[in-house]
C-alpha positions as CSV (number, residue, x, y, z in Angstrom):
1,X,38.8,118.8,-69.3
2,X,40.7,116.2,-71.3
3,X,43.9,117.1,-69.5
4,X,42.1,116.7,-66.1
5,X,40.9,113.2,-67.1
6,X,44.3,112.3,-68.2
7,X,46.1,113.3,-65.1
8,X,43.4,111.8,-62.8
9,X,43.6,108.4,-64.5
10,X,45.5,105.8,-62.4
11,X,48.8,104.9,-64.0
12,X,50.4,101.5,-63.3
13,X,54.1,101.8,-62.5
14,X,56.7,100.8,-65.1
15,X,58.6,97.7,-64.2
16,X,61.7,96.0,-65.6
17,X,61.2,93.2,-68.2
18,X,62.4,90.4,-65.9
19,X,60.3,91.7,-63.0
20,X,57.2,91.9,-65.1
21,X,57.6,88.3,-66.4
22,X,58.1,87.1,-62.8
23,X,54.9,88.9,-61.7
24,X,52.9,87.4,-64.6
25,X,54.1,83.9,-63.6
26,X,53.4,84.4,-59.9
27,X,49.9,85.7,-60.7
28,X,49.2,82.7,-62.9
29,X,50.4,80.3,-60.2
30,X,48.0,81.9,-57.8
31,X,45.1,81.8,-60.2
32,X,45.4,78.1,-61.2
33,X,44.6,77.3,-57.6
34,X,41.3,78.9,-58.2
35,X,40.6,78.4,-61.9
36,X,40.8,75.8,-64.6
37,X,42.9,76.4,-67.7
38,X,39.7,77.1,-69.7
39,X,38.7,79.8,-67.2
40,X,42.1,81.7,-67.3
41,X,42.2,84.9,-69.3
42,X,45.0,87.2,-70.1
43,X,43.0,90.1,-68.6
44,X,42.5,88.4,-65.3
45,X,46.2,87.3,-65.1
46,X,47.4,90.8,-65.8
47,X,44.9,92.3,-63.3
48,X,46.3,90.0,-60.7
49,X,49.8,90.9,-61.7
50,X,49.0,94.6,-61.6
51,X,50.3,95.1,-65.1
52,X,48.9,96.4,-68.4
53,X,47.4,93.7,-70.7
54,X,49.7,94.6,-73.6
55,X,52.8,93.6,-71.5
56,X,51.6,90.0,-71.5
57,X,52.4,89.6,-75.3
58,X,55.9,90.9,-74.8
59,X,56.6,87.7,-72.9
60,X,54.2,85.0,-74.1
61,X,52.1,84.2,-77.1
62,X,49.2,82.8,-75.2
63,X,48.2,81.4,-71.8
64,X,49.3,77.8,-72.8
65,X,52.8,78.9,-73.5
66,X,52.9,80.8,-70.2
67,X,51.7,77.7,-68.3
68,X,54.3,75.5,-69.9
69,X,57.0,78.0,-69.0
70,X,55.8,78.4,-65.5
71,X,55.6,74.6,-65.0
72,X,59.0,74.0,-66.6
73,X,60.9,73.7,-63.3
74,X,58.3,71.2,-61.9
75,X,58.4,69.2,-65.2
76,X,62.2,69.1,-65.1
77,X,62.1,67.9,-61.5
78,X,59.6,65.2,-62.6
79,X,62.0,64.1,-65.3
80,X,64.9,63.8,-62.8
81,X,62.6,61.8,-60.5
82,X,61.7,59.5,-63.4
83,X,65.4,58.9,-64.1
84,X,65.8,57.8,-60.5
85,X,62.6,55.6,-60.6
86,X,63.8,54.0,-63.8
87,X,67.1,53.1,-62.2
88,X,65.2,51.2,-59.4
89,X,65.4,47.4,-59.8
90,X,63.4,44.6,-58.3
91,X,66.4,43.4,-56.3
92,X,66.6,46.8,-54.6
93,X,63.5,45.9,-52.7
94,X,60.0,47.4,-52.3
95,X,61.3,50.2,-50.0
96,X,63.6,51.4,-52.8
97,X,60.6,51.6,-55.1
98,X,58.6,53.5,-52.5
99,X,61.3,56.0,-51.9
100,X,61.8,56.6,-55.7
101,X,58.0,57.2,-56.1
102,X,57.9,59.6,-53.1
103,X,59.8,62.2,-55.1
104,X,57.2,62.7,-57.9
105,X,54.5,62.5,-55.3
106,X,56.1,65.4,-53.4
107,X,56.5,67.4,-56.6
108,X,52.8,67.0,-57.4
109,X,52.0,67.9,-53.8
110,X,53.9,71.2,-54.3
111,X,52.9,72.0,-57.9
112,X,49.7,70.0,-58.4
113,X,47.4,72.9,-59.5
114,X,50.0,74.2,-62.0
115,X,50.7,70.8,-63.4
116,X,46.9,70.2,-63.7
117,X,46.6,73.5,-65.6
118,X,49.5,72.4,-67.9
119,X,47.8,69.1,-68.5
120,X,44.5,70.9,-69.4
121,X,46.4,73.3,-71.7
122,X,47.9,70.2,-73.5
123,X,44.3,69.0,-74.3
124,X,43.4,72.5,-75.7
125,X,46.5,73.7,-77.4
126,X,48.4,71.7,-80.1
127,X,51.6,73.7,-79.8
128,X,51.8,72.9,-76.1
129,X,50.9,69.3,-76.7
130,X,53.8,68.7,-79.1
131,X,56.3,69.7,-76.4
132,X,54.5,67.6,-73.7
133,X,54.2,64.6,-76.0
134,X,58.0,64.6,-76.5
135,X,58.5,64.7,-72.7
136,X,56.0,61.8,-72.3
137,X,57.9,59.7,-74.8
138,X,61.1,60.3,-72.9
139,X,59.4,59.1,-69.7
140,X,58.1,56.0,-71.4
141,X,61.5,55.2,-72.9
142,X,63.2,55.5,-69.5
143,X,60.7,53.1,-67.8
144,X,60.7,50.7,-70.8
145,X,64.4,50.5,-70.6
146,X,64.3,49.8,-66.9
147,X,61.7,47.1,-67.3
148,X,63.9,45.4,-70.0
149,X,66.9,45.6,-67.7
150,X,65.0,44.1,-64.9
151,X,63.7,41.3,-67.1
152,X,67.2,40.5,-68.2
153,X,68.3,40.1,-64.6
154,X,65.3,38.2,-63.4
155,X,64.4,36.2,-66.5
156,X,60.8,37.4,-66.3
157,X,59.3,38.7,-69.5
158,X,56.4,41.2,-70.1
159,X,54.1,41.0,-73.1
160,X,55.0,44.5,-74.2
161,X,57.6,46.6,-72.4
162,X,56.7,49.9,-74.1
163,X,53.0,49.5,-73.4
164,X,53.6,48.5,-69.8
165,X,55.8,51.6,-69.3
166,X,53.2,53.8,-70.9
167,X,50.5,52.4,-68.7
168,X,52.6,52.9,-65.5
169,X,53.4,56.5,-66.5
170,X,49.8,57.3,-67.4
171,X,48.7,55.8,-64.1
172,X,51.1,58.0,-62.2
173,X,50.1,61.2,-64.0
174,X,46.4,60.6,-63.9
175,X,46.4,59.5,-60.2
176,X,48.6,62.3,-59.0
177,X,46.7,65.0,-61.0
178,X,43.5,63.7,-59.5
179,X,45.0,63.6,-56.0
180,X,46.9,66.9,-55.9
181,X,45.6,68.9,-58.8
182,X,43.4,71.0,-56.5
183,X,43.1,70.5,-52.8
184,X,45.0,67.3,-51.8
185,X,42.7,64.3,-51.4
186,X,45.1,62.2,-49.4
187,X,48.5,62.5,-47.7
188,X,51.8,62.2,-49.5
189,X,52.4,58.9,-47.6
190,X,49.1,57.4,-48.7
191,X,49.7,58.4,-52.3
192,X,53.2,57.1,-52.3
193,X,52.3,53.7,-50.8
194,X,49.4,53.3,-53.2
195,X,51.6,53.8,-56.3
196,X,54.5,51.8,-54.7
197,X,52.3,48.7,-54.3
198,X,51.2,48.9,-58.0
199,X,54.7,49.5,-59.4
200,X,56.2,46.7,-57.2
201,X,53.6,44.3,-58.4
202,X,54.9,44.9,-61.9
203,X,58.6,45.1,-61.2
204,X,58.7,42.2,-58.8
205,X,55.4,40.3,-58.6
206,X,56.9,37.6,-56.4
207,X,58.7,39.8,-54.0
208,X,57.7,40.7,-50.4
209,X,55.1,43.4,-49.7
């Protein structure tokens, strides 16, 4: 009888390590469109991936680490977009600012649910938060440097370059997570134009709109 039970039980097929990791990541990306970070469980992720639960811990310590790994490409893309945005000066004109901002908007449009889940993981998992905080500081330093360079060219000073940079970056993140973290609330064009108007008013308050 025991042998009969053993042979009748469904066995999930063995898969290569790299293929298993990819299936886990893909399953997670699917689930974050339906669930918040707090609702994600290892069991549900592995059921969606079609793999045994124990395989999860061969690749990740927890769901937060998984999300950070899955979102790494999008986060790296955002950093590259931030470099381009920080290089934009007031004398480049408002269209240059708009074009620079369209890149992160497009990234959030493609990866919004995953980036939302990463942000939720940051609030719940200190290990993830340390990594994200370092990245935020890099973003802030880039923009603060750009604001200083712009001020040196234009002669216009801000009360605190670091705080202005932090406020602008927090604005971008909060607004884009709210707009694209689940179903998109507005178009890419609307989101881009909205942010461009705000950034331009700080970078070049006297310029044309």
